[in-house]
Structure formats: C-alpha cells, structure tokens
N, C-alpha and C positions, 0 to 999 in steps of 0.2 A: 111396449118395449120392456117394462119390468118383468112381465110374465115370460117373454121371449128370453131375456137374460137369465132368468132362473132356470129355464129349460136347458139353455146352452151350457151353463155352468154345471148342471147336473150331468149332462152328457160328457163333459170334459173329465169330471171326477170319475165317472164310470170307466172311461178309457184309461185313465191313470191306474185305477184299481186293476183293470184287466191286464195292463202291461206289467204291473208288479207281480200279479199271479203267474203270468207267463214266464217271467224271469225266474221266479222261485221254482216253478215246475221244471224249467230247463236245467237249473242248477242241480236239482234232485235227480233228474234223469241222467245227467252227466256224472254225478257222484256215484250212482248205481252202476254205471258202465265201468267206472274206475274200480269199484269194489269187485265186480265180476272179473275184470282183467287181472287183478292181483290174485284173487282166489283161484283162477284157472291155472296160474303159474304153479301154485301149490298142488293142485289136483293132478298136474302132469308129472309130478316128481315121486320117486320112491319114498317110503315112509321115513327111512333113516336120513333123508336129505331135508326133511321139514323141521326147521329149528330157527331160533333167533341167535344172532351173533352176540357174543359177550366177551370181547377182548379184555385182558387183564386190567388195562387202564381205561376201560370203556365207560360210556354213559355221558360223557361231556360232548358239547356241540363242536362240530367240525363242518364248515360249509353250510350252516343253517340247520343241520339235523344231527342228532346224537350218533356217535360211533358205537352204538350198542343199545341196550335197554336204558332209557334216560335215567340219569342219576340227579341228585338235587341241584347240580350246577347247570343242568340243561333248561332251556326255555320251554321245552316240551314236557318237563317232569310233571308239573301240576296236572296238565290235561291227560297225560298217559296214566299216571299213578292213581288219579281220582276215579277213573272208569273201572271200578272194582267188579262190575258185572262181567266185564270182558275177560277177567282172569278168575272168575268164580268166587270172588270175595276172599281168596286166600292171601297169604303173606306176599307183600311186594318183593320183587327180585332184589337180592342182596349180593353185591359183588364180593363181599367178604366170605360168603358161603353159597357159591353159585349152584351147588347141587341140592340145596335145601329148597323146599317149597315146590309148587306145581309146575315151574317153568321148564320148557323144553329148549335147551340152549346147546351151544357148542360143547358144554361140559356134561351133557346127559350121557350116562352109560347104560348098558343093557340091563343093569341091576336096579336102576332107579325106579322104573315103572313097568314091571313085566306085563305083557310081552313086548313092550315098545323097545325097538332095537337101539343100540348106541348110535349117537349122531355120527354121520359120516359125510364130511364136507366134500369128499371126492365124488360123491354121487349126485351133486347138484349139477344139472346140465348147463352147459355154457350159455344157452339161450335164456336161462333163468337167473344168472348171477347178478344182474342189475336190480332185480326186484326181491329175490328170495333172501330171507334172513334179516332184513332190516326192520327194526321195531318202529321207526318213524322215518318216512321218506316223502319226497315229492314225486307224484306220478302224473304224467301228462294225460289229460282227458281228451275226449273226442274233438273238442273245439280248440285244442292247443294250449289250454290253461293248465297250470300245475296245481294239483290238489294235494294237501297234506293227508297222508295215509298212516294210520296207527295200526300196527299188526301185533296181535297177542297170540302166542302159541303155548298152550299149557296141557298138562296131563289131567284127564278126568277119569274117574272110575266108572265102570259100567255096573257096579253093584255086585259083581261076582269075583271080586279081588283081582280084576284085570283092568288095564288102562287102555285108553285110546287118546290120540292127540286131538285137541280142539284148536282150530284156527279161527280167530275173530278178526275181521278187517273192518276198520272204522274210517270212513272218509269224511274229512272236515271241509267246510266252505272256505275257499281261499280268500274270500273278502272278509270273513268273520270266522276265525278259526275256533271260536267257542261253539259254533253251530255244527251239528252233525248232519250230513246230507244222506249218508247211507251206512248201514251196518249189515255185515254178512258173516255167517258162522257155518263152519263145516266140521264134521268129525272124520278122523282118519284112523281106521282100524288096521293095525299092522298085519292082522291075520286074514283080512279080506282078500280073496282071490288066491290065497296060499293053498 
C-alpha cells in the first residue's frame, strides 16, 4: 500500500506540473497573439500616423489606463518607465518638453527626426483608432481576456544621420502585470516604398 501511495502521489504531482506548464504556455501564446494584433495595426498605417498620444494634461489615469504616456501619478508609470530597453535607454518622456528626446508623439514635427514626417492624426484609419496611439491599454485576447499592452514609439538612427520609427509592443500577464508574456519590435522607414 505504501509503495502504491507513493506512486499515485508522484503521478498527481506530475499532472499538476503538466497543467501548470500548459497554463503558462497558453498565456504566452495568447500574449503573442495580442502583440501581433497590435503590431499589425501599426503596419497597416502610413508612417505619419504612427505616434503616441500626448495631450497637454496627459499621463494620469482615466478608466484604469493613462490618457497619454504615463506620468508619475499613473499606476502604470513604474512598469512603463522602467522598461528602458523599449525606448533605447534614452530620456523618459517629459510633458514639459514633449519634442525633446526620442519619443514620436502628437508633437513630432518633420524637423525633429529627418526624414520622419510630421505626425498627422487625420491619417489614422477609423479601423485603427481604438488601438493606435495608446501608450498603455487593455487589449482583448483570443480567449476573451483583457491583456495590458504597453506600446513604445521612438526614433532610432540608422547610423547615416537619418531616422526610422521603432515600435515596441509589450504584453503583460493580466493575472500578474509584472510578468511579460510577449515583446515584439518593428522598424518603420518613412522612405520604404517611396
């Protein structure tokens, strides 16, 4: 009986470990699908329509998410600001000087990062307005759960005194928002296809 009990308990532990592994794998898979969904929105847009919203009084939370790039009053500020690799270790966004630093926002002009064009909100397709431009938002995944998504849009140099836009999408676990499920990055060259 003792040997049989040891064997059965070992099998139960194996099944529990397997169930946990399947749960984590499903979460990662769903997080990757959400990252793809958000990135595809940006890939479908003209270069001048790829930017982050930065309203004059922005950065504080409204409805659980910041109304712009998170400022120090937002519950998302620490998570967003501390991910320095997503904005290439540059200076964090400053609402007092929105055109300083590498951030591509509503305030980006054509002279900020040549040849990146000035931001043009009218070019954002109506099908993309729900997802585009939000620094932090909740996006519904394949199984109906809402995933926190952090989006970074910055200018990076190609080494030849010209810039391209870099979009980084980071999907967090809705059950543990400190855990990253997926990270996706793309470069958008304003001269590609021109």
